[in-house]
C-alpha positions as CSV (number, residue, x, y, z in Angstrom):
1,M,0.0,0.0,0.0
2,T,1.2,3.6,-0.7
3,R,0.2,6.9,0.8
4,A,-1.3,9.7,-1.4
5,R,-3.1,12.9,-0.8
6,D,-6.4,14.2,-2.1
7,G,-7.2,17.9,-2.7
8,S,-8.0,18.6,0.9
9,G,-4.5,17.5,2.0
10,H,-5.7,14.6,4.0
11,G,-3.9,11.3,3.5
12,F,-5.6,8.2,2.2
13,T,-4.6,4.7,1.3
14,K,-4.1,3.7,-2.4
15,A,-3.4,0.2,-3.6
16,N,-0.1,-0.5,-5.4
17,P,-1.3,-1.8,-8.8
18,I,1.9,-3.9,-9.2
19,V,1.4,-5.6,-5.9
20,E,-2.3,-6.2,-6.6
21,L,-1.5,-7.7,-10.0
22,T,1.1,-10.0,-8.5
23,R,-1.2,-11.3,-5.8
24,R,-4.0,-11.8,-8.3
25,Y,-1.8,-13.8,-10.5
26,E,-0.6,-15.8,-7.5
27,R,-4.2,-16.7,-6.6
28,T,-4.9,-17.8,-10.1
29,L,-1.7,-19.8,-10.2
30,V,-2.4,-21.6,-6.9
31,A,-6.0,-22.4,-7.9
32,I,-5.1,-24.0,-11.2
33,L,-2.1,-25.9,-9.9
34,F,-4.2,-27.1,-6.9
35,F,-6.6,-28.9,-9.2
36,T,-3.8,-30.0,-11.5
37,W,-1.9,-31.7,-8.8
38,G,-5.1,-33.2,-7.5
39,T,-5.8,-34.6,-11.0
40,V,-2.3,-36.1,-11.0
41,F,-3.0,-37.9,-7.7
42,L,-6.5,-38.9,-8.9
43,D,-4.9,-40.8,-11.8
44,R,-2.1,-42.3,-9.7
45,M,-4.4,-43.6,-6.9
46,S,-7.3,-44.7,-9.2
47,Q,-5.3,-47.9,-10.1
48,L,-5.3,-48.9,-6.4
49,Y,-9.0,-48.3,-6.0
50,L,-10.0,-50.0,-9.3
51,A,-7.8,-53.1,-8.7
52,P,-10.6,-55.2,-7.0
53,Y,-12.6,-54.7,-10.2
54,F,-10.0,-55.5,-12.9
55,A,-7.9,-58.0,-11.0
56,P,-10.4,-60.9,-11.4
57,V,-10.7,-60.0,-15.1
58,F,-7.0,-60.4,-15.7
59,R,-6.6,-63.1,-13.0
60,L,-4.0,-61.1,-11.2
61,N,-2.4,-62.2,-7.9
62,D,-1.3,-59.9,-5.1
63,Q,2.3,-59.8,-6.4
64,Q,1.2,-58.6,-9.8
65,I,-1.1,-55.9,-8.3
66,G,1.9,-54.7,-6.2
67,F,4.1,-54.7,-9.3
68,L,1.6,-52.4,-11.1
69,A,2.0,-49.9,-8.2
70,S,5.8,-50.3,-8.2
71,V,6.3,-49.7,-11.9
72,V,4.5,-46.4,-11.6
73,S,6.8,-45.3,-8.7
74,I,10.0,-46.3,-10.6
75,S,9.0,-44.5,-13.8
76,W,7.8,-41.5,-11.7
77,A,11.2,-41.3,-10.0
78,I,13.1,-41.4,-13.3
79,G,10.7,-38.9,-15.0
80,S,10.9,-36.4,-12.1
81,L,14.7,-36.2,-12.2
82,F,15.4,-36.1,-15.9
83,F,12.4,-34.0,-17.0
84,G,12.9,-31.8,-13.9
85,A,16.4,-31.0,-15.1
86,A,14.9,-30.4,-18.5
87,S,12.5,-27.9,-17.1
88,D,15.4,-26.0,-15.6
89,R,16.9,-25.8,-19.1
90,F,13.9,-25.2,-21.3
91,G,11.2,-23.9,-19.0
92,R,8.4,-25.1,-16.8
93,R,5.4,-24.8,-19.3
94,K,7.2,-26.7,-22.0
95,I,7.4,-29.7,-19.7
96,L,4.2,-29.4,-17.7
97,I,1.6,-28.9,-20.4
98,P,2.7,-31.9,-22.6
99,A,3.1,-34.0,-19.4
100,V,-0.4,-33.3,-18.3
101,L,-1.8,-34.1,-21.7
102,I,0.2,-37.4,-22.0
103,F,-0.7,-38.8,-18.6
104,S,-4.4,-37.9,-19.2
105,A,-4.3,-39.8,-22.6
106,F,-2.6,-42.8,-21.1
107,S,-5.1,-42.8,-18.2
108,W,-7.8,-43.2,-20.8
109,L,-5.8,-45.9,-22.6
110,S,-5.7,-47.8,-19.3
111,G,-9.4,-48.5,-19.8
112,L,-8.6,-50.2,-23.1
113,A,-6.0,-52.6,-21.8
114,R,-6.6,-56.2,-22.7
115,S,-4.0,-57.9,-20.5
116,F,-1.8,-57.4,-17.5
117,H,1.3,-56.7,-19.7
118,E,-0.5,-54.0,-21.7
119,L,-1.7,-52.4,-18.4
120,L,1.8,-52.6,-17.0
121,I,3.3,-50.8,-20.0
122,I,0.6,-48.1,-19.9
123,R,1.0,-47.4,-16.2
124,A,4.8,-47.2,-16.6
125,L,4.4,-44.5,-19.2
126,I,1.9,-42.7,-17.0
127,G,4.5,-42.6,-14.2
128,L,7.1,-41.2,-16.6
129,A,4.7,-38.3,-17.4
130,E,3.4,-37.7,-13.9
131,G,6.9,-37.4,-12.3
132,P,7.7,-34.2,-14.3
133,C,4.3,-32.7,-13.3
134,W,5.3,-32.7,-9.6
135,V,8.6,-31.0,-10.3
136,A,7.3,-28.4,-12.8
137,I,4.3,-27.5,-10.5
138,S,6.6,-27.1,-7.5
139,A,9.2,-25.0,-9.4
140,L,6.4,-22.8,-10.8
141,L,5.2,-22.1,-7.3
142,E,8.6,-21.5,-5.9
143,E,9.5,-19.0,-8.6
144,S,6.2,-17.2,-8.9
145,S,5.4,-16.7,-5.2
146,A,6.5,-13.8,-3.0
147,K,9.0,-15.0,-0.5
148,S,6.6,-14.5,2.4
149,R,3.9,-16.6,0.8
150,R,5.9,-19.5,-0.7
151,G,5.2,-22.0,2.1
152,R,1.5,-21.1,2.1
153,N,1.2,-21.5,-1.7
154,V,3.1,-24.8,-1.9
155,G,1.1,-26.1,1.0
156,I,-2.3,-25.3,-0.6
157,V,-1.3,-26.9,-3.9
158,T,0.1,-30.1,-2.4
159,S,-3.0,-30.5,-0.2
160,G,-4.9,-30.9,-3.5
161,A,-3.5,-34.5,-3.6
162,A,-5.2,-35.2,-0.3
163,L,-8.6,-33.7,-1.2
164,V,-8.8,-35.1,-4.7
165,G,-6.6,-38.2,-4.6
166,L,-7.0,-39.5,-1.1
167,F,-10.5,-38.3,-0.3
168,G,-12.4,-37.9,-3.6
169,A,-10.7,-40.6,-5.8
170,P,-11.9,-43.7,-3.9
171,I,-15.5,-42.5,-3.9
172,L,-15.5,-41.4,-7.6
173,T,-13.7,-44.4,-9.1
174,T,-15.5,-47.1,-7.1
175,Q,-18.9,-45.6,-7.7
176,I,-18.3,-45.4,-11.5
177,A,-16.8,-48.9,-11.6
178,S,-19.7,-50.4,-9.7
179,R,-22.2,-48.9,-12.1
180,F,-20.5,-48.8,-15.4
181,G,-17.5,-51.1,-15.1
182,W,-13.8,-50.5,-14.2
183,R,-12.9,-49.4,-17.7
184,W,-15.1,-46.3,-17.3
185,G,-13.3,-45.5,-14.1
186,F,-10.1,-45.0,-16.1
187,F,-11.9,-43.2,-18.9
188,V,-13.3,-40.6,-16.4
189,T,-10.1,-40.0,-14.6
190,G,-8.4,-39.1,-17.9
191,I,-10.8,-36.2,-18.6
192,P,-9.9,-33.6,-15.9
193,G,-6.3,-33.4,-17.1
194,L,-7.3,-32.2,-20.5
195,L,-9.1,-29.2,-18.9
196,M,-6.2,-28.5,-16.6
197,A,-3.7,-28.5,-19.5
198,L,-5.9,-25.9,-21.3
199,L,-6.1,-23.7,-18.2
200,I,-2.3,-23.9,-17.7
201,W,-1.7,-22.9,-21.4
202,K,-4.1,-20.0,-21.2
203,Y,-3.5,-18.5,-17.7
204,I,-0.1,-19.6,-16.4
205,Q,3.0,-17.8,-17.6
206,E,6.6,-18.9,-17.6
207,P,8.5,-17.3,-14.6
208,R,10.5,-14.4,-16.0
209,A,13.0,-14.2,-13.2
210,S,13.6,-15.5,-9.7
211,E,13.2,-13.2,-6.7
212,A,17.0,-13.1,-6.5
213,G,17.0,-11.5,-10.0
214,A,18.6,-14.4,-11.9
215,A,17.0,-16.0,-14.9
216,P,15.9,-19.5,-13.9
217,H,16.4,-21.1,-17.3
218,K,19.8,-21.1,-19.0
219,R,20.2,-23.3,-22.0
220,G,24.0,-22.8,-22.0
221,T,24.4,-24.1,-18.5
222,P,27.1,-26.8,-18.4
223,L,25.9,-30.3,-17.5
224,A,28.4,-30.4,-14.6
225,H,26.6,-27.5,-13.0
226,Y,23.5,-29.7,-12.5
227,F,25.6,-32.3,-10.6
228,S,26.7,-29.5,-8.2
229,I,23.6,-30.1,-6.2
230,L,25.2,-33.3,-4.9
231,R,27.6,-31.1,-2.9
232,R,24.8,-29.6,-0.9
233,R,24.2,-31.2,2.5
234,N,20.6,-30.2,2.6
235,I,19.9,-32.1,-0.7
236,W,21.2,-35.4,0.7
237,L,19.4,-34.9,4.0
238,A,16.2,-34.0,2.3
239,A,16.5,-37.1,0.1
240,I,16.9,-39.3,3.1
241,G,14.0,-37.6,4.8
242,A,11.9,-38.0,1.7
243,G,12.7,-41.7,1.7
244,G,11.5,-42.0,5.3
245,F,8.4,-40.0,4.7
246,I,7.3,-41.8,1.5
247,S,8.0,-45.1,3.2
248,W,5.6,-44.0,6.0
249,L,3.0,-42.9,3.4
250,F,3.0,-46.0,1.3
251,L,3.4,-48.6,4.0
252,Q,0.3,-47.3,5.8
253,N,-1.8,-46.8,2.6
254,T,-0.8,-50.3,1.3
255,F,-1.2,-52.4,4.5
256,A,-3.6,-50.4,6.7
257,P,-6.8,-51.5,4.9
258,L,-5.7,-55.2,5.3
259,L,-4.7,-54.6,9.0
260,I,-8.1,-53.0,9.8
261,T,-10.2,-55.7,8.0
262,R,-8.1,-58.8,8.8
263,D,-6.5,-58.3,12.1
264,M,-9.0,-55.9,13.7
265,H,-12.0,-57.7,12.1
266,Q,-13.7,-54.5,10.9
267,D,-16.0,-54.1,7.9
268,P,-14.3,-52.7,4.7
269,R,-16.6,-49.7,4.9
270,T,-15.1,-49.0,8.3
271,A,-11.6,-49.1,6.8
272,G,-12.8,-46.6,4.2
273,L,-14.2,-44.3,6.8
274,L,-11.0,-44.3,8.9
275,L,-8.7,-43.8,6.0
276,G,-11.0,-41.2,4.5
277,A,-10.8,-39.3,7.8
278,A,-7.0,-39.4,7.6
279,G,-7.0,-38.2,4.0
280,L,-9.3,-35.2,4.9
281,G,-7.0,-34.4,7.8
282,S,-4.0,-34.4,5.4
283,F,-5.8,-31.8,3.3
284,F,-6.3,-29.4,6.2
285,I,-2.8,-30.0,7.8
286,G,-1.3,-29.6,4.3
287,W,-3.1,-26.2,4.0
288,I,-2.0,-24.9,7.4
289,F,1.5,-26.0,8.4
290,P,3.5,-25.0,5.3
291,A,2.0,-21.5,5.7
292,L,3.1,-21.5,9.3
293,S,6.6,-22.5,8.2
294,D,6.8,-19.1,6.5
295,R,6.8,-17.6,10.1
296,W,8.3,-20.4,12.2
297,G,10.9,-21.7,9.8
298,R,11.0,-24.9,7.7
299,K,13.0,-27.0,10.1
300,P,10.9,-26.6,13.4
301,T,7.7,-27.1,11.4
302,L,9.0,-30.2,9.8
303,L,10.2,-31.6,13.1
304,A,6.7,-31.1,14.6
305,L,5.0,-32.7,11.6
306,A,7.3,-35.8,11.8
307,A,6.6,-36.2,15.5
308,I,2.8,-35.8,15.0
309,S,2.6,-38.2,12.0
310,S,4.5,-41.0,13.8
311,I,1.4,-41.4,16.0
312,L,-0.9,-42.5,13.1
313,P,0.5,-46.0,12.4
314,L,0.6,-46.7,16.2
315,A,-3.0,-45.6,16.6
316,L,-4.0,-48.2,14.0
317,L,-2.4,-50.8,16.2
318,A,-4.3,-49.8,19.3
319,R,-7.0,-52.4,19.4
320,P,-9.1,-50.7,22.2
321,L,-9.6,-47.7,20.0
322,Y,-11.7,-49.8,17.5
323,A,-14.4,-49.8,20.2
324,H,-14.6,-46.0,19.7
325,L,-14.3,-45.5,16.0
326,W,-15.1,-41.8,16.0
327,L,-12.2,-41.3,18.4
328,L,-9.9,-43.3,16.2
329,A,-11.0,-41.4,13.2
330,A,-10.3,-38.1,15.0
331,I,-6.8,-39.2,15.9
332,L,-6.1,-40.2,12.3
333,F,-7.5,-36.9,11.1
334,L,-5.1,-34.9,13.4
335,T,-2.0,-37.0,12.7
336,Q,-2.0,-37.3,8.9
337,G,0.6,-34.7,8.0
338,G,1.6,-36.2,4.7
339,Q,0.9,-33.4,2.3
340,A,2.5,-30.8,4.6
341,I,5.6,-32.9,4.9
342,A,5.8,-33.3,1.1
343,A,5.6,-29.6,0.6
344,L,8.5,-28.9,3.0
345,V,10.9,-31.8,2.5
346,I,10.4,-32.4,-1.2
347,V,9.7,-28.9,-2.5
348,L,10.6,-25.9,-0.3
349,I,13.8,-27.1,1.4
350,P,15.5,-28.4,-1.8
351,A,14.4,-25.4,-3.8
352,E,15.6,-23.0,-1.2
353,S,19.0,-24.8,-0.9
354,V,20.2,-24.3,-4.5
355,S,20.4,-21.4,-7.0
356,P,17.3,-20.6,-9.0
357,E,18.4,-22.3,-12.2
358,L,18.7,-25.6,-10.4
359,T,15.3,-25.6,-8.6
360,G,13.7,-28.3,-10.8
361,T,16.8,-30.5,-10.6
362,A,17.0,-30.4,-6.8
363,I,13.3,-31.2,-6.4
364,G,13.5,-34.0,-9.0
365,M,16.6,-35.5,-7.2
366,V,14.9,-35.5,-3.8
367,N,11.7,-36.9,-5.2
368,M,13.5,-39.6,-7.1
369,V,15.3,-40.9,-4.1
370,G,12.2,-40.7,-2.0
371,E,10.1,-42.6,-4.6
372,L,12.7,-45.4,-5.0
373,I,13.1,-46.0,-1.3
374,G,9.6,-45.3,-0.1
375,A,7.3,-46.3,-2.9
376,T,9.3,-49.2,-4.4
377,I,11.5,-50.8,-1.8
378,A,9.6,-50.2,1.4
379,P,6.2,-51.8,0.4
380,T,8.0,-54.8,-1.1
381,L,10.1,-55.2,2.1
382,G,6.9,-54.6,4.2
383,G,5.1,-57.4,2.4
384,T,8.0,-59.8,3.1
385,V,8.1,-58.8,6.8
386,A,4.4,-59.1,7.1
387,E,4.5,-62.7,5.9
388,S,6.7,-63.6,8.9
389,Y,5.7,-61.2,11.6
390,G,2.1,-60.1,10.8
391,L,0.6,-56.9,9.4
392,G,1.3,-55.0,12.6
393,S,5.0,-55.1,11.8
394,T,4.3,-52.9,8.7
395,M,2.8,-50.1,10.9
396,L,6.0,-50.2,13.1
397,M,8.0,-49.9,9.9
398,A,5.9,-46.9,8.9
399,T,6.7,-45.3,12.3
400,C,10.4,-45.9,11.7
401,G,10.0,-44.0,8.5
402,T,8.9,-40.8,10.3
403,L,11.7,-41.3,12.9
404,L,14.2,-41.4,10.0
405,L,12.7,-38.2,8.7
406,F,12.9,-36.6,12.2
407,V,16.6,-37.5,12.5
408,A,17.5,-36.3,9.0
409,V,15.7,-32.9,9.7
410,L,17.8,-32.4,12.9
411,F,20.9,-32.0,10.7
412,L,19.3,-29.7,8.1
413,R,20.3,-26.1,7.7
414,E,17.4,-23.7,7.9
415,T,16.6,-22.2,4.5
416,I,14.7,-19.1,5.6
417,R,14.9,-16.6,8.5
418,P,11.7,-17.1,10.6
419,R,9.5,-14.1,11.2
420,A,11.9,-12.0,9.0
421,V,10.2,-12.4,5.6
422,T,8.3,-9.5,4.1
423,P,6.1,-9.3,1.0
424,E,8.1,-8.2,-2.0
425,P,6.4,-5.8,-4.4
426,G,8.1,-7.1,-7.5
427,V,6.3,-9.1,-10.1
428,A,7.6,-12.7,-10.0
429,A,6.2,-13.8,-13.3
430,T,5.1,-12.3,-16.6
431,V,1.4,-11.6,-16.3
């Protein structure tokens, strides 16, 4: 705001048009990317929710169903690193828009698969396209947000995965599959991405410059410069923390439904209620805590989230709580910090630990390690351990994941000065 005077000499407040334009663009950016990221997770999770419908058709065993999930994670990890680096070199829009169109098309093609091997190839290609979406979306937010609002904006967008992918996706896909067949579940999940690609093309601009004043994309950057991120301690620690976090996330999402129904002898609808409550809680926590990190700092906020989230798997093991389901649902609601953790450890800390032209590479690197450890190795190892020691062991493994995250964060270097950030009046993107 600026001060001006009218004819009487009295002061009055007048809005700075540059600041207002910047904030209006930020709101548009956040809204579009919120639903774009939600659409990515809608497609990724739809496979898990539709598996009970297509598994009998293709005569799949549990190992094959798990392999379908793993192949998405592996290709996601590869795509996030290589195309994340490409977005540093060629620009975010040139990677994001084609990636959204490609994974939407392959989601639709999933409904046409005639065998396990066809579906496996299609899902691998989907992961290759979805990995770059995460990196490009995160980099766009980092480069186009005022410093005082970065955490808030990233938190809002990442919480779209919880609202759309963890809360809405199971309801939408199973309702469609039960009425029209599982193929239509894949057909419908491929539609929203086409709309989001159009909105990105029309309303989202390529960031013109970082807040530090350096151009984020340099085609002449030597290849060795990209490997310089490996010398940053924060990148290694964030990658280890991401591995622990994603292990926690996938171990509980893979084995909690089985634990609730088999070991705790609850109805599958009860499992849906409890996990839905956790997903809704992740949405609200993902909205609030990254914004608080703008004031508190990334490190203390992440430590608090790791401690809180470690309670969730242990609560699922507490048999007496199943006599009070609403209490258990409330505990799960208050301890699902997944999307907030993702915003901090996979996006904000890596991005703020490197120079602007390496933002996509840093996010992609951390995401790749996290996916390979947490979404590929951990569930496979968890299944093996569960065969010998029971499903409860997987929840203990999930808690160990958050403990690994906590220890890694202890050694991180803080990337912002808490309570010292102020809104910057400059325009962060071409609008």
